[in-house]
C-alpha positions in Angstrom: 34.9 7.2 -14.3 31.8 5.4 -15.5 28.3 4.6 -14.4 27.0 1.2 -13.7 23.8 -0.5 -15.0 22.4 -3.8 -13.9 19.4 -5.3 -15.6 17.3 -8.2 -14.3 20.2 -10.0 -12.6 19.3 -13.5 -11.4 21.5 -16.1 -9.8 20.5 -19.6 -9.0 22.6 -22.5 -7.7 20.8 -25.8 -8.0 17.3 -25.2 -6.6 18.5 -22.2 -4.5 17.7 -18.7 -5.8 20.4 -16.3 -4.5 19.4 -13.2 -6.6 16.0 -12.5 -8.1 15.4 -9.9 -10.8 17.9 -7.2 -9.5 18.0 -4.0 -11.5 19.7 -0.8 -10.5 21.7 2.1 -11.9 24.7 4.0 -10.4 25.3 7.4 -12.0 28.9 8.4 -12.8 30.7 9.4 -9.6 27.9 8.1 -7.4 28.5 6.2 -4.1 26.0 3.4 -3.9 25.6 1.1 -0.9 24.2 -2.4 -1.0 22.7 -2.9 2.5 21.1 -6.0 3.9 21.4 -8.9 6.4 23.9 -11.7 5.9 22.9 -14.1 3.2 20.7 -11.6 1.3 22.8 -11.8 -1.9 24.6 -8.5 -1.8 28.2 -9.9 -1.9 27.1 -12.2 -4.7 25.9 -9.2 -6.7 29.2 -7.4 -6.1 31.1 -10.5 -7.4 28.9 -10.6 -10.5 29.7 -6.9 -11.2 33.4 -7.7 -10.7 33.2 -10.7 -13.1 34.2 -13.2 -10.3 30.8 -14.9 -10.8 28.4 -15.2 -13.7 24.7 -14.4 -13.5 22.2 -17.0 -14.4 20.3 -14.3 -16.2 20.7 -10.5 -16.7 23.2 -8.0 -17.9 26.0 -5.8 -16.5 27.1 -2.5 -18.2 30.0 -0.3 -17.0 29.7 3.0 -18.7 28.3 2.3 -22.2 30.0 -1.0 -22.5 28.5 -4.5 -21.8 30.9 -6.4 -19.7 29.1 -9.7 -19.2 31.6 -11.7 -21.3 34.7 -9.8 -20.1 37.0 -11.4 -17.5 37.6 -9.3 -14.3 41.0 -7.9 -15.5 39.3 -6.4 -18.5 36.5 -4.6 -16.7 38.7 -1.8 -15.3 37.4 -2.2 -11.8 39.2 -2.3 -8.4 37.9 -4.4 -5.5 38.7 -4.0 -1.8 37.9 -7.1 0.3 37.0 -7.7 3.9 40.3 -9.6 4.5 42.7 -7.1 2.9 44.2 -9.7 0.5 47.7 -8.2 0.7 50.7 -10.2 -0.4 52.5 -11.0 2.9 56.0 -11.3 1.4 55.9 -8.0 -0.3 56.4 -4.5 1.1 53.7 -1.9 1.1 55.4 -0.3 -1.9 55.5 -3.6 -3.8 51.9 -4.3 -2.9 50.8 -1.0 -4.4 53.0 -1.5 -7.5 51.9 -5.1 -8.2 48.8 -4.4 -10.3 50.6 -1.6 -12.3 53.6 -3.9 -12.9 51.3 -6.6 -14.2 49.9 -4.1 -16.6 53.4 -3.3 -17.7 53.2 0.4 -16.8 56.4 2.4 -17.0 58.5 2.6 -13.8 58.2 6.4 -13.7 54.4 6.0 -13.9 54.4 3.4 -11.1 56.5 5.6 -8.8 54.3 8.7 -9.5 51.1 6.7 -8.8 52.5 5.3 -5.5 53.7 8.7 -4.3 50.3 10.2 -5.2 48.4 7.4 -3.4 50.7 7.5 -0.4 50.1 11.2 0.0 46.3 10.8 -0.3 46.2 8.0 2.3 49.0 9.3 4.5 51.0 6.1 4.3 54.4 7.4 3.3 56.0 6.0 6.5 54.6 2.5 5.8 56.0 2.0 2.2 59.0 -0.1 3.3 57.1 -2.3 5.8 55.5 -5.6 5.3 51.8 -6.4 6.1 52.7 -8.3 9.3 54.2 -5.0 10.7 51.0 -3.1 10.2 47.9 -2.6 12.3 44.4 -3.5 11.0 43.7 0.0 10.1 47.0 0.5 8.3 46.4 -2.7 6.4 43.0 -1.5 5.3 44.6 1.8 4.1 47.1 -0.2 2.0 44.3 -2.4 0.6 42.5 0.8 -0.5 45.7 2.2 -1.8 46.3 -0.8 -4.0 42.8 -0.1 -5.5 43.3 3.6 -5.8 46.7 3.5 -7.5 45.2 1.8 -10.6 42.7 4.7 -11.2 39.9 2.3 -12.2 36.5 3.3 -13.6 34.7 1.6 -10.7 35.5 0.8 -7.1 33.9 -2.2 -5.4 34.1 -2.6 -1.6 33.0 -5.8 0.1 32.5 -5.1 3.8 36.0 -3.5 4.1 35.6 -2.3 7.7 34.0 -5.3 9.3 37.3 -6.5 10.8 38.1 -3.2 12.5 37.1 -2.2 16.0 34.2 0.3 16.5 36.5 3.4 17.0 38.6 2.6 14.0 35.5 1.9 11.8 34.2 5.3 12.7 37.5 7.0 11.6 37.7 5.0 8.5 34.2 6.0 7.5 35.3 9.6 7.6 38.4 8.7 5.5 36.3 6.9 2.9 34.0 10.0 2.6 37.0 12.2 2.0 38.4 9.8 -0.6 35.2 9.7 -2.5 35.0 13.5 -2.4 38.6 13.7 -3.7 38.5 11.0 -6.3 34.8 11.1 -7.4 35.0 7.5 -8.7 31.8 5.5 -9.0 31.7 3.2 -6.0 29.6 0.2 -5.0 29.9 -0.6 -1.3 28.6 -3.7 0.4 27.7 -3.7 4.1 25.3 -5.1 6.7 26.0 -2.1 8.9 23.3 0.5 8.6 25.5 3.2 10.1 28.1 2.7 7.3 25.2 2.8 4.8 23.6 6.0 6.1 26.9 7.9 6.5 28.6 6.9 3.3 25.9 6.2 0.7 24.4 8.8 -1.6 22.0 6.0 -2.7 21.2 3.0 -0.5 19.9 -0.3 -2.0 18.2 -2.3 0.7 18.2 -6.0 -0.1 16.6 -9.1 1.5 16.2 -12.7 0.3 18.0 -11.9 -3.0 15.8 -9.1 -4.0 15.7 -5.3 -3.7 13.3 -3.9 -1.1 13.9 -0.2 -1.7 16.3 2.1 -3.5 16.7 5.8 -2.3 18.7 8.5 -0.6 19.5 7.8 3.1 16.9 10.3 4.3 14.2 8.8 2.1 15.0 5.3 3.2 14.8 6.3 6.9 11.8 8.6 6.8 9.7 6.8 4.2 10.5 3.0 4.4 8.7 1.1 1.6 7.7 -1.9 3.7 7.9 -3.3 7.2 11.3 -5.0 6.5 13.0 -1.7 5.6 11.2 0.0 8.5 12.6 -2.6 11.0 16.0 -2.9 9.4 16.9 0.8 9.2 17.3 2.6 12.5 19.2 2.0 15.7 17.4 1.1 17.8 15.0 -0.3 15.3 11.5 1.0 14.7 8.7 -0.3 16.9 6.5 -2.5 14.7 3.0 -3.6 15.7 1.1 -6.3 13.9 -2.6 -5.8 13.9 -5.7 -5.0 11.9 -7.0 -1.8 10.3 -10.7 -0.8 10.0 -12.1 2.2 8.3 -14.7 4.6 9.9 -15.6 7.2 7.3 -12.2 8.8 6.4 -10.6 7.7 9.7 -8.6 4.5 10.2 -8.6 2.6 13.4 -5.6 0.4 14.0 -5.7 -2.3 16.8 -2.9 -4.5 18.0 -4.0 -6.2 21.2 -4.7 -3.5 23.8 -3.1 -0.8 21.6 -5.6 1.2 19.6 -4.7 4.2 17.4 -6.8 6.4 15.2 -5.4 8.2 12.1 -6.6 9.8 8.9 -5.5 8.7 5.5 -5.7 10.5 2.1 -8.9 9.8 0.3 -7.2 7.8 -2.4 -5.7 5.4 0.1 -8.7 4.7 2.4 -10.3 2.1 0.1 -7.0 0.1 0.1 -6.8 0.4 3.9 -10.5 -0.4 4.5 -9.9 -3.5 6.4 -7.5 -6.4 7.1 -4.0 -7.0 8.3 -1.8 -4.0 8.9 1.6 -3.1 10.4 2.1 0.1 12.3 5.6 1.5 12.9 6.8 4.2 15.4 10.4 5.1 15.9 11.7 5.1 19.5 13.0 8.7 19.0 9.5 9.9 18.0 8.0 8.9 21.3 8.1 11.2 24.4 7.6 10.1 28.0 5.2 13.0 28.7 1.5 13.8 28.6 0.1 14.4 25.1 0.0 17.9 23.6 -2.3 19.2 20.9 -2.6 16.8 18.0 -0.8 14.0 19.9 -1.9 10.6 21.0 -0.8 8.6 24.1 -0.8 5.3 25.9 0.3 4.1 29.3 3.0 1.5 29.8 5.1 -0.1 32.5 8.9 0.4 32.4 10.6 -3.0 32.1 14.2 -2.1 31.5 16.2 1.1 31.1 19.4 1.0 29.0 21.8 3.8 29.7 23.4 4.9 26.4 25.3 7.8 28.0 23.7 10.8 26.2 20.3 9.3 26.3 18.3 6.4 27.6 16.6 3.5 25.8 13.4 2.8 27.8 11.7 -0.6 27.2 7.9 -0.4 28.0 5.3 -3.1 28.2 2.0 -1.9 26.8 -0.9 -4.3 26.8 1.4 -7.3 26.5 3.5 -5.6 23.7 7.0 -4.2 24.0 7.7 -0.6 23.0 11.1 1.1 22.9 11.5 4.8 23.7 14.7 6.8 23.1 14.6 9.7 25.5 16.8 12.1 27.6 18.2 10.6 30.8 16.0 10.9 33.9 17.3 9.5 37.1 13.9 9.5 38.7 12.6 6.7 36.3 12.8 3.1 37.6 11.8 -0.3 36.3 8.1 -0.9 37.3 7.0 2.7 37.0 3.8 3.4 35.1 4.5 6.2 32.5 2.6 8.0 29.8 4.1 7.9 26.3 2.9 10.3 23.6 3.6 11.0 19.9 2.3 12.9 16.9 0.2 11.0 14.4 2.4 12.3 11.6 5.3 10.2 13.1 3.4 7.0 12.4 4.3 4.6 9.5 1.4 2.4 8.3 1.8 -0.6 6.0 -1.1 -2.4 4.3 -0.4 -5.6 2.4 3.3 -5.0 3.2 3.3 -1.6 1.4 3.5 1.9 2.8 0.3 3.9 3.1 0.7 7.7 3.7 -1.1 8.8 6.9 -2.1 12.3 8.1 -2.7 13.6 11.6 -6.2 12.9 12.9 -8.5 15.8 12.2 -10.0 18.0 15.0 
């Protein structure tokens, strides 16, 4: 095993900047997820780590060793791709053995590694089959097995579950968690799926437009997003974001977005920064209740536009003063489109961003 260190990675192609000043560290044995929308540069970053592309600027270290000038085969990494990349004319056994054979490992070592990997992934019954005889999930297991059998210092996964159906993706996420707990190998995993990121990652690196937006544990990313992009990207359904203006009255802050007006109290050190100007306010759908406000809560009235039945709960779309608000709530057969309802929330559930940066807020005082 080995840790990973990236320093000031940049990548430009012609006049296009793909990566801009990317720096991060993965501790030995850590599972790091690169998360972001398509085209944000996460797969390019993974290919730079693997040695399949060269950065325009910056450095890559695996463990204590600089690897910028090393070809992929000398970096002691294993990569699992989205499209499996299995050799179609070889059996599963031969696919697993291929990399070890190229490294001229002894036959006894190869057989031992294959048996160990087959046990770990429960693919003993597949060893004599060819890829065309396997399901998508079985092919992905074999692709992971081909990486595991080499016992690399670093695993790299490039959206490995994106070709699987929803049910199989869920089961494979569990398998990946178990594998990491068993092997403990440092892992960098690329995905645009936030569910994968939240369930697999010990550390999540949120990327957009070639740069890092926030690095942190899943809980920190979810509960304390650094900026409006992270706030809107993390969460399903996404956070309600309201663009408006903020004005200070003493130590209170008034936020206004059209007909929506909220009052909150900010720490003293932050009130000057939030004295006036453009602001973004965020409120997660699950933090809103369709009920009258209780002590320390605020409320607004809205008209139900659409109700989505998600089975265990409902996603209610409200129209409030010309703005749309999503509320995740328990099912209620009495609610109908067109109903006027009261929505309430606690001020400490609000997320306020001034100049695109998070500003801590506190509940309004009595």
